C-alpha positions in Angstrom: -170.5 70.3 -16.4 -171.1 68.1 -13.4 -174.9 68.8 -13.6 -174.9 67.8 -17.2 -173.2 64.6 -16.5 -175.7 63.8 -13.8 -178.6 64.6 -16.1 -177.2 62.2 -18.7 -176.7 59.4 -16.2 -180.1 59.9 -14.8 -181.7 59.6 -18.2 -181.0 55.8 -18.3 -183.1 52.9 -17.2 -181.7 49.5 -16.3 -183.2 47.9 -19.3 -182.7 50.7 -21.8 -180.0 51.5 -24.3 -180.2 55.1 -25.6 -178.9 56.8 -28.6 -177.2 60.2 -28.4 -180.2 61.9 -29.9 -182.5 60.3 -27.3 -180.3 61.4 -24.5 -180.1 64.9 -26.0 -183.9 65.1 -26.1 -184.3 63.8 -22.6 -181.8 66.2 -21.0 -182.2 69.2 -23.2 -178.4 69.4 -23.7 -177.4 70.4 -27.3 -176.4 67.4 -29.4 -172.7 68.4 -29.9 -172.3 68.8 -26.2 -174.1 65.5 -25.6 -171.8 63.7 -28.0 -168.7 65.2 -26.3 -169.8 64.2 -22.8 -170.9 60.8 -23.8 -167.5 60.0 -25.3 -165.8 61.1 -22.1 -168.1 59.0 -20.0 -167.4 56.0 -22.2 -163.7 56.7 -21.8 -163.8 56.6 -18.0 -166.1 53.6 -17.9 -169.3 55.3 -16.6 -171.0 54.4 -19.9 -170.6 51.6 -22.5 -171.3 52.0 -26.2 -172.5 49.1 -28.3 -170.3 48.5 -31.3 -173.2 47.5 -33.5 -176.1 49.8 -32.6 -173.8 52.6 -31.3 -176.3 53.1 -28.4 -175.2 53.8 -24.9 -175.9 52.0 -21.6 -174.7 52.4 -18.0 -171.2 51.1 -17.4 -169.9 48.6 -14.9 -167.5 51.2 -13.4 -170.5 52.9 -11.7 -171.2 49.7 -9.8 -167.6 49.5 -8.7 -167.6 53.0 -7.4 -170.9 52.5 -5.5 -169.4 49.5 -3.7 -166.8 51.6 -2.1 -167.8 52.8 1.3 -171.4 53.6 0.7 -173.5 54.0 3.9 -176.6 53.4 1.8 -175.4 50.0 0.6 -174.5 49.1 4.2 -178.0 50.1 5.2 -179.6 48.2 2.3 -177.5 45.0 3.1 -178.5 45.1 6.7 -182.2 45.5 5.8 -182.5 42.7 3.2 -182.9 39.7 5.6 -185.6 41.6 7.6 -187.4 42.5 4.4 -187.2 39.0 3.1 -188.8 37.7 6.3 -191.7 40.2 6.0 -192.2 39.2 2.4 -192.2 35.5 3.1 -194.6 35.8 6.0 -197.2 38.0 4.4 -196.6 37.5 0.6 -196.4 41.3 0.3 -193.9 43.6 -1.3 -191.4 44.8 1.4 -189.4 48.0 0.9 -186.7 50.1 2.5 -186.6 53.9 1.8 -184.7 57.0 2.9 -185.5 60.7 2.9 -183.6 63.0 0.7 -184.8 66.6 0.7 -188.5 66.4 0.1 -188.3 63.1 -1.7 -187.8 59.5 -0.8 -185.6 57.1 -2.6 -186.3 53.3 -2.4 -183.1 51.5 -1.6 -184.5 48.0 -1.8 -187.7 46.2 -2.7 -188.3 42.5 -2.0 -191.3 40.6 -3.4 -193.0 39.4 -6.6 -194.0 42.5 -8.5 -197.0 40.7 -9.9 -198.4 39.9 -6.4 -199.5 43.5 -5.7 -200.2 46.3 -8.1 -197.1 48.5 -7.8 -195.5 51.5 -9.5 -192.3 51.6 -7.3 -189.0 49.8 -7.4 -185.5 50.0 -6.0 -183.8 53.2 -7.2 -187.0 55.2 -7.7 -187.5 58.7 -6.3 -190.9 59.7 -5.2 -192.4 62.8 -3.4 -192.4 62.1 0.3 -196.0 63.5 0.7 -197.3 61.0 -1.8 -196.7 57.7 0.1 -196.6 56.1 3.5 -192.7 55.8 3.8 -192.3 59.5 3.1 -194.9 60.6 5.6 -193.5 58.4 8.4 -190.0 59.7 7.7 -191.3 63.3 7.8 -192.9 62.5 11.1 -189.6 61.5 12.6 -187.4 64.2 11.1 -186.4 67.6 12.4 -189.2 70.2 12.6 -187.6 72.2 9.8 -187.4 69.1 7.5 -190.9 68.1 8.4 -192.3 71.5 7.4 -190.2 71.4 4.2 -191.8 68.1 3.2 -195.3 69.3 4.1 -194.8 72.5 2.1 -193.5 70.7 -1.0 -195.4 70.5 -4.2 -198.3 68.0 -4.1 -199.4 65.7 -6.9 -202.4 63.4 -7.3 -201.4 59.9 -8.4 -204.9 58.6 -8.0 -208.3 60.0 -6.9 -207.4 58.8 -3.4 -204.1 60.7 -3.0 -204.3 63.3 -0.3 -202.9 66.7 -1.3 -204.4 68.9 1.4 -201.7 70.2 3.7 -203.9 70.3 6.7 -204.9 66.6 6.2 -201.2 65.6 5.6 -200.3 67.4 8.8 -202.9 65.4 10.7 -201.4 62.2 9.2 -197.9 63.2 10.3 -199.1 64.0 13.9 -200.9 60.6 14.1 -197.8 58.9 12.8 -195.8 60.4 15.7 -198.3 58.9 18.1 -198.7 55.5 16.5 -195.2 55.1 14.9 -196.8 54.0 11.6 -198.6 55.4 8.5 -201.2 53.5 6.4 -202.5 54.9 3.2 -205.0 53.3 0.8 -204.9 53.7 -2.9 -202.5 56.7 -3.0 -200.2 55.4 -5.7 -202.4 52.7 -7.2 -206.1 52.4 -6.5 -205.8 48.7 -5.5 -202.8 49.0 -3.2 -202.3 50.0 0.4 -199.0 51.1 1.9 -198.0 50.6 5.5 -194.8 52.2 6.8 -192.9 52.4 10.0 -189.7 54.4 11.0 -186.3 52.9 11.7 -185.3 55.0 14.6 -181.9 56.0 15.9 -181.4 56.5 19.7 -182.0 60.2 19.1 -185.6 59.5 18.0 -184.8 60.6 14.4 -185.6 58.1 11.6 -182.7 56.8 9.6 -185.0 55.0 7.2 -188.4 53.5 6.7 -189.6 49.9 6.4 -192.8 49.5 4.5 -195.0 47.0 2.8 -197.4 47.1 -0.1 -200.5 44.9 0.1 -203.8 44.7 -1.8 -206.3 47.2 -0.4 -208.8 44.3 0.3 -206.2 42.3 2.2 -207.2 41.0 5.6 -205.0 40.9 8.7 -203.5 44.3 8.3 -203.2 44.8 12.1 -201.0 41.7 12.2 -198.9 43.0 9.3 -198.5 46.4 11.1 -197.4 44.8 14.3 -194.8 42.6 12.6 -193.6 45.6 10.5 -193.1 47.7 13.7 -191.1 44.8 15.2 -189.1 44.6 12.0 -188.3 48.3 12.3 -187.0 47.9 15.8 -184.9 44.8 14.9 -183.4 46.7 11.9 -182.5 49.6 14.2 -180.7 47.2 16.5 -178.8 45.7 13.5 -177.8 49.2 12.4 -176.6 50.0 15.9 -174.6 46.8 16.2 -173.0 47.3 12.8 -172.3 51.0 13.5 -173.8 52.1 10.3 -173.8 55.8 9.9 -176.5 58.2 8.9 -176.8 58.3 5.1 -177.1 62.0 4.6 -174.7 62.6 1.8 -176.0 63.6 -1.7 -172.9 62.0 -3.2 -173.7 58.7 -1.5 -177.3 58.9 -2.7 -176.1 59.3 -6.2 -173.8 56.3 -5.9 -176.7 54.2 -4.7 -179.0 55.3 -7.5 -176.3 54.5 -10.1 -175.4 51.2 -8.5 -179.0 50.1 -8.7 -178.8 50.5 -12.5 -182.3 51.7 -12.5 -184.0 55.1 -13.2 -183.9 57.6 -10.5 -186.3 59.9 -12.2 -189.4 60.7 -10.2 -192.5 58.7 -10.7 -195.1 60.8 -12.4 -198.8 60.9 -11.6 -201.0 58.8 -13.8 -202.5 60.5 -16.9 -205.7 62.4 -16.1 -204.6 63.3 -12.5 -203.8 66.8 -11.7 -200.9 68.3 -9.8 -201.8 70.4 -6.8 -200.4 74.0 -7.2 -199.5 74.3 -3.5 
């Protein structure tokens, strides 16, 4: 039952109102069961139903729940001023992400979406091996988690996306030495991603700060230097505020629901192939 509720909630996008039939098709849940679960979710306030269209949308009560003692929200709130300074200085898109399993989830994104070609946004889940935040988080995770990420299924989002495990391993090892990862055109052919870890005193990454810039942008060394400084400053802020490690799946679900945006994985662009490994 709980898994079906999660599937239904995750079928929504912030700007979308869905019918029961659309939800049933998206989740694969039989329509009678879908109707029954939807009505219960409306009753408890997790969903709202429009009286005219009879369509469903995410309810305000989810936001209320997410505001209660969420480590992810504390982390996001601490990061926002740092991300805003990055965005203002370089006119880029600045992001905060955390690792969950072999995926990353973007907790926040600051910047004008039209300034850089971009397929990500706050609340989106993405394979860690497909982007700079995921690889830098893998580099500063436990050895077991790192191997889990490197062994996960690969997918090509563009012709530039690296899916070879050996090459990805090299990138992770280099990230451990340089405390950063830069990838060009992996998610969008015209966009480069630069990411650094936000490290705890143990040397493990609690999150990643990253920026998206146009691939032909100049001054990327200056951007990387400022990004590394931002990562260190955010780590100090987290320590000062005594923000805990956000490792709870329940808290991650709350964050995803609070954002009122889709937490479904980004899919590779049409015409690109998933690597079977």
